[in-house]
ChimeraX commands (.cxc) that place a marker at each C-alpha (Angstrom):
marker #1 position 4.98,161.89,140.30 radius 0.5
marker #1 position 4.11,162.16,136.62 radius 0.5
marker #1 position 0.54,161.22,135.86 radius 0.5
marker #1 position -1.24,161.60,132.53 radius 0.5
marker #1 position -3.80,160.03,130.25 radius 0.5
marker #1 position -4.71,160.00,126.58 radius 0.5
marker #1 position -7.65,158.74,124.54 radius 0.5
marker #1 position -7.36,157.85,120.88 radius 0.5
marker #1 position -9.81,156.67,118.24 radius 0.5
marker #1 position -8.14,154.04,116.06 radius 0.5
marker #1 position -9.61,152.46,112.96 radius 0.5
marker #1 position -8.94,148.88,114.02 radius 0.5
marker #1 position -10.97,146.27,115.84 radius 0.5
marker #1 position -10.51,145.92,119.58 radius 0.5
marker #1 position -8.94,142.44,119.49 radius 0.5
marker #1 position -6.26,143.52,117.00 radius 0.5
marker #1 position -5.33,146.48,119.20 radius 0.5
marker #1 position -5.18,144.40,122.38 radius 0.5
marker #1 position -2.86,141.89,120.70 radius 0.5
marker #1 position -0.80,144.79,119.39 radius 0.5
marker #1 position -0.33,146.24,122.90 radius 0.5
marker #1 position 0.54,142.80,124.29 radius 0.5
marker #1 position 3.26,142.32,121.63 radius 0.5
marker #1 position 5.83,143.94,123.91 radius 0.5
marker #1 position 8.88,142.63,122.05 radius 0.5
marker #1 position 8.04,144.87,119.06 radius 0.5
marker #1 position 7.97,148.11,121.09 radius 0.5
marker #1 position 11.56,149.14,120.18 radius 0.5
marker #1 position 10.52,149.19,116.51 radius 0.5
marker #1 position 8.24,152.18,116.97 radius 0.5
marker #1 position 8.10,153.65,120.48 radius 0.5
marker #1 position 10.28,156.74,121.04 radius 0.5
marker #1 position 13.10,156.14,123.53 radius 0.5
marker #1 position 12.35,152.40,123.84 radius 0.5
marker #1 position 15.72,150.78,123.11 radius 0.5
marker #1 position 15.01,147.15,123.98 radius 0.5
marker #1 position 12.33,144.84,125.32 radius 0.5
marker #1 position 12.36,141.30,126.58 radius 0.5
marker #1 position 9.49,139.04,127.60 radius 0.5
marker #1 position 10.54,136.70,130.41 radius 0.5
marker #1 position 7.30,134.81,131.00 radius 0.5
marker #1 position 3.81,134.48,129.53 radius 0.5
marker #1 position 1.15,132.66,131.51 radius 0.5
marker #1 position -2.25,132.26,129.89 radius 0.5
marker #1 position -5.18,131.41,132.11 radius 0.5
marker #1 position -8.90,131.22,131.43 radius 0.5
marker #1 position -9.65,134.89,132.21 radius 0.5
marker #1 position -6.17,136.44,132.17 radius 0.5
marker #1 position -2.89,136.62,130.31 radius 0.5
marker #1 position 0.03,137.48,132.59 radius 0.5
marker #1 position 3.33,138.70,131.17 radius 0.5
marker #1 position 6.61,139.55,132.89 radius 0.5
marker #1 position 8.73,141.79,130.67 radius 0.5
marker #1 position 11.62,144.26,130.67 radius 0.5
marker #1 position 11.72,147.56,128.81 radius 0.5
marker #1 position 14.94,149.50,128.35 radius 0.5
marker #1 position 14.22,153.18,127.85 radius 0.5
marker #1 position 16.25,156.34,127.43 radius 0.5
marker #1 position 18.74,157.75,125.01 radius 0.5
marker #1 position 22.28,156.44,125.02 radius 0.5
marker #1 position 24.28,156.78,127.18 radius 0.5
marker #1 position 21.40,157.44,129.61 radius 0.5
marker #1 position 19.34,154.27,129.62 radius 0.5
marker #1 position 17.62,152.20,132.26 radius 0.5
marker #1 position 15.68,148.95,132.35 radius 0.5
marker #1 position 12.57,148.25,134.36 radius 0.5
marker #1 position 10.68,145.02,134.83 radius 0.5
marker #1 position 6.89,145.02,134.56 radius 0.5
marker #1 position 4.01,142.79,135.48 radius 0.5
marker #1 position 1.43,143.00,132.68 radius 0.5
marker #1 position -2.05,141.54,133.24 radius 0.5
marker #1 position -4.65,141.35,130.50 radius 0.5
marker #1 position -8.19,140.83,131.80 radius 0.5
marker #1 position -9.95,139.04,128.92 radius 0.5
marker #1 position -13.47,139.59,130.26 radius 0.5
marker #1 position -13.12,143.36,130.60 radius 0.5
marker #1 position -10.64,144.05,127.77 radius 0.5
marker #1 position -8.36,145.81,130.21 radius 0.5
marker #1 position -4.56,145.72,130.48 radius 0.5
marker #1 position -3.01,146.70,133.83 radius 0.5
marker #1 position 0.75,147.20,134.23 radius 0.5
marker #1 position 2.79,147.59,137.42 radius 0.5
marker #1 position 6.54,147.68,137.96 radius 0.5
marker #1 position 8.46,144.90,139.64 radius 0.5
marker #1 position 12.02,146.21,139.54 radius 0.5
marker #1 position 14.13,149.02,138.14 radius 0.5
marker #1 position 14.47,152.80,138.45 radius 0.5
marker #1 position 10.85,153.38,139.49 radius 0.5
marker #1 position 9.37,153.60,142.96 radius 0.5
marker #1 position 6.11,152.62,141.33 radius 0.5
marker #1 position 4.42,152.37,137.97 radius 0.5
marker #1 position 0.79,151.86,137.21 radius 0.5
marker #1 position -0.73,152.09,133.78 radius 0.5
marker #1 position -4.00,150.99,132.30 radius 0.5
marker #1 position -5.25,150.33,128.80 radius 0.5
marker #1 position -8.99,150.19,128.15 radius 0.5
marker #1 position -10.53,149.35,124.78 radius 0.5
marker #1 position -14.08,150.22,123.72 radius 0.5
marker #1 position -15.14,149.06,120.28 radius 0.5
marker #1 position -17.39,151.46,118.36 radius 0.5
marker #1 position -18.80,151.14,114.82 radius 0.5
marker #1 position -15.70,151.51,112.65 radius 0.5
marker #1 position -13.03,152.12,115.26 radius 0.5
marker #1 position -11.88,151.39,118.80 radius 0.5
marker #1 position -11.61,154.00,121.51 radius 0.5
marker #1 position -8.37,153.39,123.39 radius 0.5
marker #1 position -7.87,154.92,126.84 radius 0.5
marker #1 position -4.37,154.87,128.27 radius 0.5
marker #1 position -3.34,156.30,131.62 radius 0.5
marker #1 position -0.04,156.15,133.42 radius 0.5
marker #1 position 1.14,157.11,136.88 radius 0.5
marker #1 position 4.70,156.58,138.06 radius 0.5
marker #1 position 7.47,157.88,140.26 radius 0.5
marker #1 position 11.17,157.67,139.46 radius 0.5
marker #1 position 13.51,156.86,142.36 radius 0.5
marker #1 position 15.80,159.75,141.33 radius 0.5
marker #1 position 14.00,162.86,142.66 radius 0.5
marker #1 position 15.72,165.23,140.19 radius 0.5
marker #1 position 14.64,163.15,137.18 radius 0.5
marker #1 position 11.16,162.89,138.66 radius 0.5
marker #1 position 10.85,166.72,138.68 radius 0.5
marker #1 position 12.01,166.92,135.05 radius 0.5
marker #1 position 9.60,164.18,133.95 radius 0.5
marker #1 position 6.68,165.85,135.71 radius 0.5
marker #1 position 7.19,168.99,133.63 radius 0.5
marker #1 position 7.32,167.25,130.24 radius 0.5
marker #1 position 5.43,164.02,130.71 radius 0.5
marker #1 position 2.14,164.85,128.97 radius 0.5
marker #1 position 4.13,165.86,125.87 radius 0.5
marker #1 position 6.09,162.60,126.00 radius 0.5
marker #1 position 2.96,160.53,126.51 radius 0.5
marker #1 position 1.35,162.17,123.48 radius 0.5
marker #1 position 4.43,161.27,121.40 radius 0.5
marker #1 position 4.17,157.65,122.55 radius 0.5
marker #1 position 0.41,157.57,121.87 radius 0.5
marker #1 position 1.05,159.04,118.40 radius 0.5
marker #1 position 3.58,156.27,117.71 radius 0.5
marker #1 position 1.17,153.56,118.89 radius 0.5
marker #1 position -1.67,154.98,116.81 radius 0.5
marker #1 position 0.42,155.36,113.66 radius 0.5
marker #1 position 1.77,151.81,113.95 radius 0.5
marker #1 position -1.66,150.36,114.82 radius 0.5
marker #1 position -3.25,151.98,111.78 radius 0.5
marker #1 position -0.60,150.40,109.58 radius 0.5
marker #1 position -0.82,146.83,110.89 radius 0.5
marker link #1:1,2 radius 0.2
marker link #1:2,3 radius 0.2
marker link #1:3,4 radius 0.2
marker link #1:4,5 radius 0.2
marker link #1:5,6 radius 0.2
marker link #1:6,7 radius 0.2
marker link #1:7,8 radius 0.2
marker link #1:8,9 radius 0.2
marker link #1:9,10 radius 0.2
marker link #1:10,11 radius 0.2
marker link #1:11,12 radius 0.2
marker link #1:12,13 radius 0.2
marker link #1:13,14 radius 0.2
marker link #1:14,15 radius 0.2
marker link #1:15,16 radius 0.2
marker link #1:16,17 radius 0.2
marker link #1:17,18 radius 0.2
marker link #1:18,19 radius 0.2
marker link #1:19,20 radius 0.2
marker link #1:20,21 radius 0.2
marker link #1:21,22 radius 0.2
marker link #1:22,23 radius 0.2
marker link #1:23,24 radius 0.2
marker link #1:24,25 radius 0.2
marker link #1:25,26 radius 0.2
marker link #1:26,27 radius 0.2
marker link #1:27,28 radius 0.2
marker link #1:28,29 radius 0.2
marker link #1:29,30 radius 0.2
marker link #1:30,31 radius 0.2
marker link #1:31,32 radius 0.2
marker link #1:32,33 radius 0.2
marker link #1:33,34 radius 0.2
marker link #1:34,35 radius 0.2
marker link #1:35,36 radius 0.2
marker link #1:36,37 radius 0.2
marker link #1:37,38 radius 0.2
marker link #1:38,39 radius 0.2
marker link #1:39,40 radius 0.2
marker link #1:40,41 radius 0.2
marker link #1:41,42 radius 0.2
marker link #1:42,43 radius 0.2
marker link #1:43,44 radius 0.2
marker link #1:44,45 radius 0.2
marker link #1:45,46 radius 0.2
marker link #1:46,47 radius 0.2
marker link #1:47,48 radius 0.2
marker link #1:48,49 radius 0.2
marker link #1:49,50 radius 0.2
marker link #1:50,51 radius 0.2
marker link #1:51,52 radius 0.2
marker link #1:52,53 radius 0.2
marker link #1:53,54 radius 0.2
marker link #1:54,55 radius 0.2
marker link #1:55,56 radius 0.2
marker link #1:56,57 radius 0.2
marker link #1:57,58 radius 0.2
marker link #1:58,59 radius 0.2
marker link #1:59,60 radius 0.2
marker link #1:60,61 radius 0.2
marker link #1:61,62 radius 0.2
marker link #1:62,63 radius 0.2
marker link #1:63,64 radius 0.2
marker link #1:64,65 radius 0.2
marker link #1:65,66 radius 0.2
marker link #1:66,67 radius 0.2
marker link #1:67,68 radius 0.2
marker link #1:68,69 radius 0.2
marker link #1:69,70 radius 0.2
marker link #1:70,71 radius 0.2
marker link #1:71,72 radius 0.2
marker link #1:72,73 radius 0.2
marker link #1:73,74 radius 0.2
marker link #1:74,75 radius 0.2
marker link #1:75,76 radius 0.2
marker link #1:76,77 radius 0.2
marker link #1:77,78 radius 0.2
marker link #1:78,79 radius 0.2
marker link #1:79,80 radius 0.2
marker link #1:80,81 radius 0.2
marker link #1:81,82 radius 0.2
marker link #1:82,83 radius 0.2
marker link #1:83,84 radius 0.2
marker link #1:84,85 radius 0.2
marker link #1:85,86 radius 0.2
marker link #1:86,87 radius 0.2
marker link #1:87,88 radius 0.2
marker link #1:88,89 radius 0.2
marker link #1:89,90 radius 0.2
marker link #1:90,91 radius 0.2
marker link #1:91,92 radius 0.2
marker link #1:92,93 radius 0.2
marker link #1:93,94 radius 0.2
marker link #1:94,95 radius 0.2
marker link #1:95,96 radius 0.2
marker link #1:96,97 radius 0.2
marker link #1:97,98 radius 0.2
marker link #1:98,99 radius 0.2
marker link #1:99,100 radius 0.2
marker link #1:100,101 radius 0.2
marker link #1:101,102 radius 0.2
marker link #1:102,103 radius 0.2
marker link #1:103,104 radius 0.2
marker link #1:104,105 radius 0.2
marker link #1:105,106 radius 0.2
marker link #1:106,107 radius 0.2
marker link #1:107,108 radius 0.2
marker link #1:108,109 radius 0.2
marker link #1:109,110 radius 0.2
marker link #1:110,111 radius 0.2
marker link #1:111,112 radius 0.2
marker link #1:112,113 radius 0.2
marker link #1:113,114 radius 0.2
marker link #1:114,115 radius 0.2
marker link #1:115,116 radius 0.2
marker link #1:116,117 radius 0.2
marker link #1:117,118 radius 0.2
marker link #1:118,119 radius 0.2
marker link #1:119,120 radius 0.2
marker link #1:120,121 radius 0.2
marker link #1:121,122 radius 0.2
marker link #1:122,123 radius 0.2
marker link #1:123,124 radius 0.2
marker link #1:124,125 radius 0.2
marker link #1:125,126 radius 0.2
marker link #1:126,127 radius 0.2
marker link #1:127,128 radius 0.2
marker link #1:128,129 radius 0.2
marker link #1:129,130 radius 0.2
marker link #1:130,131 radius 0.2
marker link #1:131,132 radius 0.2
marker link #1:132,133 radius 0.2
marker link #1:133,134 radius 0.2
marker link #1:134,135 radius 0.2
marker link #1:135,136 radius 0.2
marker link #1:136,137 radius 0.2
marker link #1:137,138 radius 0.2
marker link #1:138,139 radius 0.2
marker link #1:139,140 radius 0.2
marker link #1:140,141 radius 0.2
marker link #1:141,142 radius 0.2
marker link #1:142,143 radius 0.2
marker link #1:143,144 radius 0.2
marker link #1:144,145 radius 0.2
view
């Protein structure tokens, strides 16, 4: 059951970063091991944006696709993601954005369990390293948008 979190200070305003995280279809352009993404549905309400999307991750020939339910809470500047389908027993991740003077503090945490117990053990050992690589990719891209 890999679980980890990272916090980054990014020299961008909060709204730009939130929109950047919600732009799921661009993830394959910069996230390590993200091969494809597809948004199936976007539903914008007064206080929330709800997105159903697929991410295909891995390294060929070992890839898998999981479907996620992404909810952006506009009032609290919080993005919550859970899995709907795919190789995970569960997935829960959270993005929180706190705007400071010249930057935004971004908190990201993730907790998941892969259905394949062997892969779950491997991921538990190396997950913090992988999460840092993903956070590095997000930060580098965000600073260049």
